[in-house]
C-alpha atoms as one frame of an Amber mdcrd trajectory, in Angstrom:
protein
 -53.956  42.510 -10.129 -51.440  45.118 -11.362 -54.032  47.330 -13.288 -56.606
  46.677 -10.663 -54.308  48.429  -8.125 -53.988  50.996 -10.436 -57.123  51.423
 -11.031 -58.076  51.437  -7.499 -55.744  54.026  -6.571 -56.736  56.096  -8.878
 -60.216  55.725  -8.384 -59.609  56.490  -4.720 -58.051  59.842  -5.807 -61.366
  60.570  -7.820 -63.038  59.902  -4.455 -60.864  61.687  -2.483 -61.071  64.961
  -4.647 -57.303  64.246  -6.596 -59.250  63.994 -10.039 -62.243  65.726 -11.310
 -64.464  67.809  -8.965 -64.595  66.093  -5.166 -68.001  64.638  -4.129 -69.553
  66.656  -1.219 -70.030  64.107   1.237 -71.756  64.502   4.389 -70.461  64.216
   7.893 -69.658  60.638   8.748 -72.269  61.412  11.992 -74.549  64.278  12.467
 -74.666  65.478  15.014 -70.838  65.295  15.885 -70.028  62.934  18.483 -66.388
  63.858  18.945 -66.118  59.875  19.337 -62.533  58.519  18.179 -62.768  54.302
  18.272 -59.505  53.488  16.734 -59.591  50.131  14.808 -63.742  50.700  14.372
 -65.049  50.029  10.772 -66.861  53.443   9.935 -67.186  53.447   5.985 -67.541
  50.599   3.540 -66.980  51.933  -0.319 -67.997  49.540  -3.449 -65.418  50.095
  -6.514 -67.042  49.605  -9.701 -67.478  50.200 -13.580 -71.145  50.120 -13.336
 -72.550  51.868 -10.325 -75.904  51.489 -11.783 -76.202  47.691 -11.614 -74.464
  47.536  -8.244 -77.617  49.635  -7.148 -79.986  47.430  -8.626 -78.125  44.098
  -7.238 -77.837  45.742  -3.274 -81.073  47.475  -3.098 -83.034  44.240  -4.060
 -80.732  42.065  -1.449 -80.375  44.411   1.221 -83.017  46.894   0.935 -80.674
  49.558   0.599 -81.748  53.220  -0.869 -78.989  55.429  -2.617 -78.890  59.410
  -2.687 -76.547  60.907  -4.921 -74.400  63.686  -3.819 -73.209  67.211  -4.843
 -70.548  67.372  -7.275 -69.919  63.485  -7.015 -70.745  62.559 -10.297 -71.618
  58.822 -10.064 -71.450  58.701  -6.818 -74.022  57.831  -4.344 -74.622  57.142
  -0.804 -75.801  53.666   0.664 -78.610  54.533   2.976 -79.768  51.837   5.594
 -82.825  52.922   7.523 -82.003  56.571   7.155 -78.593  56.122   7.859 -75.563
  56.386   4.620 -73.382  53.404   5.577 -71.060  53.734   2.816 -70.764  54.621
  -1.003 -70.718  53.483  -4.513 -68.596  54.878  -7.224 -67.202  54.609 -10.851
 -63.724  54.981 -10.742 -61.764  57.321 -13.037 -61.030  54.663 -15.538 -62.646
  51.366 -16.572 -61.832  48.998 -13.472 -60.895  45.100 -13.616 -63.770  44.269
 -11.470 -65.795  45.295  -8.742 -64.331  45.672  -4.925 -65.402  46.235  -1.772
 -63.122  48.919   0.144 -63.469  49.092   4.040 -62.301  51.761   5.993 -61.186
  51.717   9.733 -60.906  54.228  11.730 -57.932  55.860  13.299 -56.800  58.931
  15.788 -53.492  60.514  14.369 -53.985  59.421  10.433 -50.187  60.717   9.482
 -48.406  58.514  12.962 -50.380  55.194  12.045 -49.418  55.300   8.263 -45.825
  56.005   9.565 -46.262  52.654  11.685 -47.792  50.698   8.701 -45.237  51.516
   6.254 -42.526  50.301   8.916 -44.329  47.147   9.009 -44.319  46.413   5.228
 -47.477  48.420   4.004 -47.599  50.598   1.059 -49.308  53.849   0.589 -51.879
  53.476  -2.144 -53.505  57.178  -1.675 -51.793  58.886   0.939 -53.635  60.824
   3.912 -55.917  63.224   2.038 -58.941  65.644   3.009 -61.983  64.887   1.906
 -64.688  67.519   1.636 -67.266  67.453   4.343 -65.934  63.931   5.790 -62.148
  64.140   7.409 -58.946  62.447   6.472 -58.681  59.553   4.752 -55.701  57.054
   3.237 -56.007  53.594   1.548 -52.594  51.100   1.964 -52.268  47.636   0.905
 -50.367  45.386   3.598 -47.364  43.065   2.902 -49.669  40.097   1.567 -51.783
  42.063  -0.672 -54.943  42.989   1.414 -56.427  46.331   0.733 -57.764  48.844
   3.505 -59.015  52.271   3.639 -58.314  54.451   7.154 -60.383  57.358   8.123
 -60.428  60.200  10.687 -63.568  61.431  10.368 -64.448  65.610  10.997 -67.116
  64.798  12.891 -65.975  61.694  14.985 -66.950  58.194  15.212 -70.532  56.608
  15.282 -70.920  55.265  18.840 -70.982  51.149  19.781 -74.528  50.489  19.339
 -76.404  47.346  18.209 -76.355  47.151  14.397 -79.662  47.483  12.755 -80.372
  44.938   9.799 -79.088  46.352   6.757 -75.654  47.845   8.237 -72.194  47.066
   8.059 -71.629  44.490  11.055 -68.236  42.675  10.810 -65.017  42.314   8.623
 -62.660  39.417   8.125 -59.309  39.780   6.948 -58.538  36.282   4.932 -54.576
  36.283   4.369 -51.826  33.603   4.702 -49.885  34.542   7.650 -52.217  35.327
  10.078 -49.637  35.410  12.758 -47.818  38.453  10.673 -50.923  40.195   9.435
 -51.880  40.003  13.461 -48.436  42.187  14.405 -49.137  43.933  11.768 -52.306
  45.841  11.817 -51.422  46.562  15.729 -50.129  49.474  14.492 -53.513  50.685
  13.874 -54.707  50.277  17.460 -55.856  46.675  18.035 -54.899  44.512  20.729
 -54.865  40.897  19.286 -57.016  38.157  20.803 -56.363  34.514  19.382 -59.756
  32.804  18.929 -61.152  29.442  20.124 -58.599  25.971  19.943 -61.339  24.635
  17.745 -61.107  27.656  14.977 -57.345  27.171  14.452 -55.173  30.095  13.439
 -58.303  32.657  13.431 -57.403  35.688  15.251 -59.529  38.781  16.428 -58.308
  42.312  16.044 -59.848  44.203  19.221 -60.304  47.844  20.374 -61.838  49.355
  23.400 -63.274  46.012  24.442 -64.839  45.434  21.593 -63.929  42.730  18.539
 -63.456  44.986  15.595 -62.369  42.927  13.131 -60.822  38.544  12.543 -58.595
  37.258  10.774 -58.839  34.215   8.770 -56.436  31.820   7.333 -56.336  31.736
   3.294 -57.319  28.454   1.642 -53.607  27.458   0.198 -55.212  27.454  -3.270
 -56.313  31.313  -3.056 -53.585  33.860  -4.131 -55.126  36.996  -3.033 -55.369
  37.877   0.274 -58.565  40.802   1.122 -60.887  42.158   3.513 -64.437  41.016
   3.274 -67.284  42.863   5.246 -70.375  41.449   6.109 -73.891  42.810   6.208
 -76.522  41.736   8.992 -79.648  40.559   8.224 -82.795  38.954   9.924 -82.710
  35.702   7.759 -79.608  34.833   6.107 -81.019  31.951   3.971 -83.940  34.372
   2.484 -80.869  37.364   1.864 -79.093  34.477  -0.017 -81.585  33.234  -1.666
 -82.475  37.447  -3.006 -78.763  37.342  -4.033 -79.560  34.377  -6.404 -82.643
  35.930  -7.543 -80.731  39.371  -8.344 -78.175  37.623 -10.438 -75.797  36.690
  -7.965 -73.767  33.507  -6.901 -73.429  31.736  -3.825 -69.689  31.044  -2.516
 -70.610  29.823   0.347 -73.980  28.501   1.073 -75.403  28.949   5.325 -74.469
  25.639   6.736 -75.631  24.660  10.109 -72.191  23.839  11.441 -71.311  27.481
  11.108 -73.296  30.075  13.268 -75.825  27.655  13.194 -76.313  28.389   9.471
 -76.292  32.322   9.868 -73.613  32.978   8.015 -73.003  32.857   3.890 -70.683
  34.527   1.340 -72.182  35.913  -1.778 -71.325  37.287  -5.097 -72.437  40.290
  -7.077 -73.138  40.169 -10.789 -69.643  42.756 -11.116 -67.349  39.955  -9.391
 -67.754  42.308  -5.919 -67.797  39.593  -2.764 -69.590  40.486   0.334 -70.422
  38.602   3.425 -74.136  37.866   5.043 -74.654  37.407   8.678 -77.261  37.109
  11.570 -75.803  37.858  14.768 -77.523  38.104  18.371 -75.187  39.648  21.040
 -74.107  37.339  23.552 -73.387  38.650  26.883 -70.073  40.460  26.713 -69.630
  43.394  24.365 -66.929  42.190  22.844 -68.468  38.678  21.607 -68.330  38.673
  17.712 -68.460  35.943  15.354
């Protein structure tokens, strides 16, 4: 774990321009929106020792395309439809595995970092300006989960329906859900308990929308972490495509869970990602 955290920190520094040439990333939104939606997850990076293999896998599973960026070495944008939604890059040193890193929008990144540190978070990457993108930071919470923070220079994407192939949702799996909920409130969330039948699960809401879930981690699992989900048309078909591409099923579609419209798969490199098909209900804040 210590080796991975050190590698992730080095990777983040490379991404942010602290080592080698900084990638020239496009603005998060173009044209600029000027929107600030604290707590909205707005960007997703895959850190991996084998970007080529990752692009091959995720291209087959989600139909993503990829675009290299200037001065980015092996950093490439993930394109869903015509919109960049994330990136894939190789860290500055050989990584002990592959991991998705989710970035939440913040307003005053320094103020949020100060609040999080008072709640037991550790800065893995301090607030750093990324050319063309804005300021970002990476933190580890008191239970070991790693998450990114970003203040986009061009504003945040508006709240719109999520198209197939785009990131839709994130869940924090952690042992102490109440402690996590209290700590992450510093990002700007309102914490809302889930229905009684969902146990200790909670939702993190902002601006009338549920942005993420907090889910109890099974006792046999030792590592807390954030899991992003991609919206798809057919969860069973996408799960089968992941297996065909060399991945493995970690949670198969189950009629008892969202009517079979949710699954979790592992890529051949060790990265874990969720698959979901979600049709909005009446209220905008309705999320899984």
